[in-house]
C-alpha positions as CSV (number, residue, x, y, z in Angstrom):
1,X,49.5,-19.4,15.9
2,X,46.2,-17.8,15.0
3,X,45.9,-15.3,12.1
4,X,43.1,-13.0,11.4
5,X,42.5,-9.5,10.0
6,X,41.0,-6.7,12.0
7,X,40.6,-3.1,11.6
8,X,40.9,-2.1,15.3
9,X,43.9,-1.7,17.6
10,X,42.2,-3.4,20.4
11,X,42.7,-7.0,21.5
12,X,40.1,-9.1,23.3
13,X,41.7,-10.7,26.4
14,X,38.7,-11.9,28.3
15,X,40.0,-15.5,28.2
16,X,43.3,-14.6,29.7
17,X,42.4,-12.2,32.6
18,X,43.5,-13.4,36.1
19,X,45.3,-16.5,34.8
20,X,48.9,-16.1,35.6
21,X,51.1,-18.1,33.3
22,X,48.8,-18.3,30.4
23,X,49.7,-16.8,27.2
24,X,48.5,-16.5,23.6
25,X,50.5,-15.6,20.3
26,X,48.7,-14.2,17.3
27,X,49.2,-12.3,14.2
28,X,47.1,-9.3,13.2
29,X,46.9,-7.6,10.0
30,X,45.1,-4.3,9.8
31,X,44.9,-1.1,7.7
32,X,46.1,2.0,9.4
33,X,42.9,4.1,9.9
34,X,44.5,7.5,10.2
35,X,48.0,8.9,9.3
36,X,50.9,8.1,11.7
37,X,53.5,11.0,11.7
38,X,53.6,14.4,10.4
39,X,57.1,15.0,9.0
40,X,58.7,14.4,5.5
41,X,57.8,10.6,6.0
42,X,54.7,9.1,7.6
43,X,52.7,5.9,7.7
44,X,49.8,7.1,5.5
45,X,46.1,6.2,6.1
46,X,45.2,2.9,4.3
47,X,48.8,1.3,4.7
48,X,49.0,-2.3,5.7
49,X,50.2,-2.9,9.3
50,X,51.5,-6.4,10.3
51,X,51.7,-7.3,14.0
52,X,53.1,-10.4,15.8
53,X,51.8,-10.2,19.3
54,X,52.4,-12.2,22.4
55,X,50.1,-11.8,25.4
56,X,51.4,-13.0,28.7
57,X,49.4,-13.1,31.9
58,X,51.2,-11.9,35.0
59,X,50.0,-11.3,38.5
60,X,49.3,-7.6,38.1
61,X,48.2,-7.5,34.4
62,X,48.9,-8.6,30.8
63,X,52.3,-8.1,29.2
64,X,52.0,-7.2,25.6
65,X,55.0,-7.9,23.4
66,X,54.8,-6.8,19.8
67,X,56.8,-6.9,16.6
68,X,55.5,-4.4,14.1
69,X,56.1,-4.2,10.3
70,X,54.8,-1.4,8.0
71,X,56.0,1.0,5.3
72,X,56.4,4.8,5.7
73,X,56.1,7.0,2.5
74,X,57.2,10.6,1.8
75,X,60.0,12.5,0.3
76,X,63.8,12.5,0.7
77,X,64.9,15.5,3.0
78,X,67.9,16.0,0.6
79,X,66.6,15.7,-3.1
80,X,62.8,15.9,-2.5
81,X,62.3,12.7,-4.5
82,X,59.4,10.3,-3.3
83,X,60.7,7.4,-1.2
84,X,59.5,4.5,0.9
85,X,61.0,3.4,4.3
86,X,60.3,-0.1,5.7
87,X,59.9,0.0,9.4
88,X,60.4,-3.0,11.7
89,X,59.8,-2.2,15.3
90,X,59.4,-4.0,18.7
91,X,57.8,-2.9,21.9
92,X,56.6,-4.3,25.1
93,X,54.3,-2.9,27.7
94,X,52.3,-4.1,30.8
95,X,48.5,-3.5,30.9
96,X,47.6,-3.4,34.5
97,X,44.3,-4.8,35.8
98,X,43.8,-1.5,37.9
99,X,45.5,1.7,37.0
100,X,48.3,2.7,39.3
101,X,50.9,5.3,39.3
102,X,53.5,2.5,38.4
103,X,51.6,1.6,35.3
104,X,50.7,3.7,32.3
105,X,48.2,1.3,30.6
106,X,45.2,-0.5,31.8
107,X,43.0,-3.5,30.7
108,X,39.6,-1.8,29.8
109,X,36.5,-3.9,29.6
110,X,38.4,-7.2,28.9
111,X,40.3,-5.4,26.0
112,X,43.9,-3.9,25.6
113,X,44.2,-0.9,23.3
114,X,47.6,-1.0,21.3
115,X,46.9,2.3,19.4
116,X,48.9,4.7,21.7
117,X,51.8,2.1,21.9
118,X,51.8,1.6,18.0
119,X,51.5,5.4,17.3
120,X,54.3,6.3,19.8
121,X,56.6,3.4,18.4
122,X,56.0,4.4,14.7
123,X,56.3,8.2,15.2
124,X,59.6,7.8,17.3
125,X,61.0,5.6,14.6
126,X,60.5,7.9,11.7
127,X,63.6,9.9,10.8
128,X,63.5,13.6,11.2
129,X,65.6,14.1,8.0
130,X,65.0,10.9,5.9
131,X,67.2,10.3,2.9
132,X,66.4,8.1,-0.1
133,X,69.8,6.6,0.0
134,X,72.9,7.3,2.2
135,X,74.8,8.9,-0.6
136,X,72.1,11.1,-1.8
137,X,73.7,14.3,-3.1
138,X,70.6,16.5,-2.7
139,X,69.8,19.4,-5.0
140,X,72.0,21.9,-6.9
141,X,71.9,25.2,-4.8
142,X,71.7,27.4,-7.9
143,X,69.5,25.4,-10.3
144,X,67.5,23.4,-7.9
145,X,68.0,20.2,-10.0
146,X,68.6,16.8,-8.3
147,X,72.3,16.0,-8.1
148,X,73.4,12.4,-8.7
149,X,76.6,10.6,-8.2
150,X,76.7,9.3,-11.8
151,X,76.4,12.9,-13.2
152,X,78.9,15.2,-11.7
153,X,77.7,18.8,-11.8
154,X,79.7,20.8,-14.4
155,X,82.0,23.2,-12.7
156,X,81.0,26.9,-13.1
157,X,81.9,29.8,-11.3
158,X,79.4,32.4,-10.3
159,X,80.9,35.7,-10.2
160,X,79.8,38.5,-7.8
161,X,78.7,41.4,-9.9
162,X,80.8,43.6,-7.7
163,X,84.0,41.9,-9.0
164,X,82.9,41.8,-12.7
165,X,85.2,44.5,-13.6
166,X,88.2,42.5,-12.4
167,X,87.1,39.5,-14.4
168,X,87.2,41.6,-17.6
169,X,90.8,42.6,-16.7
170,X,91.7,39.0,-16.3
171,X,90.1,38.1,-19.6
172,X,92.1,40.8,-21.4
173,X,95.4,39.5,-19.9
174,X,94.6,36.1,-21.2
175,X,94.1,37.3,-24.7
176,X,97.6,39.2,-24.9
177,X,95.8,42.7,-24.7
178,X,97.9,44.6,-22.2
179,X,96.4,48.0,-22.9
180,X,94.2,49.3,-20.1
181,X,90.5,49.7,-20.9
182,X,88.9,53.0,-20.4
């Protein structure tokens, strides 16, 4: 299997065109040229992207099978701490020799462009509400501090100011004072 580094999502297939039964496998390492995704996590510009690609020639075009590995970065949707998410994706698409309603992608000038496929696969794989770990407790709604499993939040009652007078009554009964306050 050939291994090389490129900065482009395009693959040269001039040696495979119109040769049914032929195939080529390759590994491709590239650096993401622009951010993939817009939510809490995304694959940022400059992130390494590893592709294992198989190009198979069929009668109507070239079938591209791809396994993709990369890392998405961002923040947890519960505690807002920085996090990384490893992505391992697979996709397969036929690049037709001539565009037809039945095919979405076409071989252009002896090349196939994987950019739309990679972008779609990565963006669809990114979680809408990512979490740093499944048991992430999130943030304390009153203090805004991150809650953790190891440190249970201290129980504290927040008393509605409209009921504050009743709490004074309860406090006076606890201390044995039964005389009404005026």
